[in-house]
C-alpha positions as CSV (number, residue, x, y, z in Angstrom):
1,X,-3.9,-25.7,22.3
2,X,-4.5,-24.4,25.7
3,X,-8.2,-25.0,25.0
4,X,-7.7,-28.5,24.0
5,X,-8.9,-28.3,20.7
6,X,-8.5,-26.5,17.1
7,X,-10.6,-24.4,14.6
8,X,-13.3,-25.4,12.7
9,X,-12.3,-23.3,10.0
10,X,-8.7,-22.1,8.5
11,X,-7.1,-18.9,9.1
12,X,-5.7,-16.7,6.7
13,X,-3.2,-14.1,7.2
14,X,-2.5,-10.9,5.0
15,X,0.7,-8.4,5.8
16,X,-0.4,-4.9,4.0
17,X,0.8,-1.5,4.6
18,X,-0.8,1.2,6.6
19,X,-2.3,2.6,2.6
20,X,-1.9,1.1,-0.8
21,X,-2.0,3.8,-3.5
22,X,-3.3,6.3,-1.1
23,X,-6.1,4.2,0.3
24,X,-6.1,3.5,3.8
25,X,-5.8,-0.2,4.6
26,X,-6.6,0.1,8.6
27,X,-7.9,2.8,10.8
28,X,-5.1,5.2,12.4
29,X,-4.4,3.0,15.2
30,X,-4.7,-0.5,14.1
31,X,-2.2,-2.7,14.6
32,X,-3.9,-5.5,13.2
33,X,-7.8,-7.2,13.0
34,X,-9.6,-10.6,12.6
35,X,-12.7,-11.1,10.7
36,X,-14.9,-14.1,10.1
37,X,-15.0,-14.5,6.4
38,X,-16.2,-16.8,3.4
39,X,-15.8,-17.7,0.2
40,X,-16.4,-21.0,-2.4
41,X,-14.4,-22.8,-0.2
42,X,-16.3,-22.3,2.9
43,X,-15.5,-20.1,6.1
44,X,-12.1,-18.6,7.3
45,X,-10.8,-16.2,9.8
46,X,-8.8,-13.4,7.7
47,X,-6.1,-11.9,10.0
48,X,-4.8,-8.5,8.6
49,X,-1.4,-7.2,9.9
50,X,-0.5,-3.3,9.3
51,X,3.2,-3.7,9.0
52,X,3.7,0.0,9.3
53,X,2.1,0.1,12.6
54,X,3.9,-2.3,15.0
55,X,7.3,-3.5,16.0
56,X,8.8,-7.1,15.1
57,X,9.1,-7.2,19.0
58,X,5.1,-7.1,19.3
59,X,4.2,-9.5,16.4
60,X,3.9,-12.7,19.0
61,X,1.4,-10.6,21.1
62,X,-0.4,-9.2,18.2
63,X,-0.7,-12.6,16.5
64,X,-1.8,-14.2,19.6
65,X,-4.3,-11.5,20.3
66,X,-5.9,-11.8,16.6
67,X,-5.7,-15.8,16.5
68,X,-8.0,-15.7,20.1
69,X,-10.3,-13.4,18.0
70,X,-10.6,-16.4,15.5
71,X,-11.2,-18.8,18.3
72,X,-13.9,-16.5,19.8
73,X,-15.6,-16.4,16.0
74,X,-15.7,-19.9,16.1
75,X,-17.6,-20.3,19.5
76,X,-20.1,-17.4,18.8
77,X,-20.7,-18.1,14.7
78,X,-19.4,-14.3,14.5
79,X,-21.9,-12.8,16.8
80,X,-21.6,-9.6,18.0
81,X,-20.2,-9.5,21.4
82,X,-19.3,-6.8,23.7
83,X,-16.2,-5.2,23.6
84,X,-15.2,-5.9,27.2
85,X,-15.6,-9.7,26.4
86,X,-14.2,-9.9,22.8
87,X,-11.3,-7.4,23.4
88,X,-10.6,-8.0,27.1
89,X,-10.2,-11.7,26.7
90,X,-8.3,-11.2,23.9
91,X,-5.7,-9.2,25.4
92,X,-5.6,-11.6,28.3
93,X,-4.9,-14.7,25.7
94,X,-2.2,-12.5,24.2
95,X,-0.9,-11.7,27.7
96,X,-0.9,-15.5,28.7
97,X,0.0,-16.8,25.3
98,X,3.3,-14.5,25.1
99,X,4.0,-13.7,28.9
100,X,3.1,-10.1,28.3
101,X,4.2,-7.0,26.4
102,X,4.8,-4.2,28.7
103,X,4.3,-1.7,25.9
104,X,1.1,-2.9,24.9
105,X,-0.3,-3.8,28.2
106,X,0.8,-0.6,30.5
107,X,-2.0,1.7,29.6
108,X,-4.6,-0.9,29.6
109,X,-3.6,-2.1,33.3
110,X,-3.3,1.8,34.4
111,X,-6.9,2.2,33.0
112,X,-8.5,-0.9,34.7
113,X,-7.0,0.3,37.9
114,X,-7.5,3.8,38.0
115,X,-11.1,3.9,36.8
116,X,-12.9,1.6,39.1
117,X,-16.4,3.3,38.7
118,X,-16.1,2.4,34.9
119,X,-19.0,-0.1,34.5
120,X,-17.7,-3.4,32.8
121,X,-19.8,-2.5,29.9
122,X,-18.0,0.6,28.9
123,X,-14.8,-1.5,28.9
124,X,-13.1,-3.0,26.3
125,X,-9.2,-3.8,26.2
126,X,-8.7,-2.8,29.8
127,X,-11.4,-5.4,31.1
128,X,-8.2,-7.5,30.9
129,X,-7.9,-6.9,34.4
130,X,-11.3,-8.7,35.1
131,X,-9.5,-11.6,33.4
132,X,-6.1,-11.2,35.5
133,X,-8.2,-11.2,39.1
134,X,-10.3,-14.6,37.8
135,X,-6.9,-16.1,37.5
136,X,-5.3,-15.0,40.7
137,X,-8.6,-16.5,42.3
138,X,-7.7,-19.8,40.4
139,X,-10.2,-19.7,37.9
140,X,-8.5,-19.3,34.6
141,X,-10.5,-17.3,31.8
142,X,-10.3,-20.6,29.8
143,X,-12.5,-22.8,31.9
144,X,-15.7,-20.3,31.4
145,X,-14.8,-18.0,28.4
146,X,-16.8,-20.6,26.0
147,X,-20.1,-19.8,28.7
148,X,-19.1,-16.2,28.4
149,X,-18.7,-15.9,24.7
150,X,-22.4,-17.6,24.4
151,X,-23.6,-15.3,27.3
152,X,-22.0,-12.1,27.7
153,X,-22.8,-11.0,31.2
154,X,-21.0,-10.3,34.0
155,X,-22.8,-12.8,35.7
156,X,-21.3,-15.6,33.7
157,X,-18.2,-15.0,35.1
158,X,-19.5,-14.5,38.4
159,X,-21.3,-18.1,38.0
160,X,-18.0,-19.3,37.2
161,X,-16.4,-17.8,39.7
162,X,-18.5,-17.4,42.9
163,X,-18.5,-14.8,45.6
164,X,-14.8,-14.5,45.8
165,X,-14.8,-11.8,42.6
166,X,-16.9,-9.4,44.2
167,X,-14.9,-9.4,47.1
168,X,-11.6,-9.6,45.6
169,X,-12.8,-6.8,43.0
170,X,-13.4,-4.7,45.6
171,X,-10.7,-5.2,47.3
172,X,-8.0,-4.8,45.0
173,X,-9.3,-1.1,44.3
174,X,-9.3,-0.6,47.9
């Protein structure tokens, strides 16, 4: 809705336990995941939710994050995108759509702030700080996210925001 369009494929959701008959369904820390799949009816985005790993209070946030992954798949066609783009933008979208969930975001914000020399290419969920910064500079992530998904480089963000990005990024750490 924020982007003014719909997905070109449906979303299917499966709510599962962490294990079925002793077989793990998820990684140890996985709350949910999304994947682009296809069957005889065409492409679809499958979201699996691990109901043993999250609280009901986190459901809206987790679903917003995973649905944004479906959006990303629609733009990229399922092509691999670096984690700082894939997870960082999904995390920011979930923050924006739900008003945030401090239990999920606290560590990410701390990681962004306390590791200023960590390269953007080595970040993942904690790249949410970059998208928060561009929003503070009045260039919401939604304005450039399609370009970033197609050309996942920090230069794409700089092109969208301008020189103010590097200045404010440096000042935020100072």
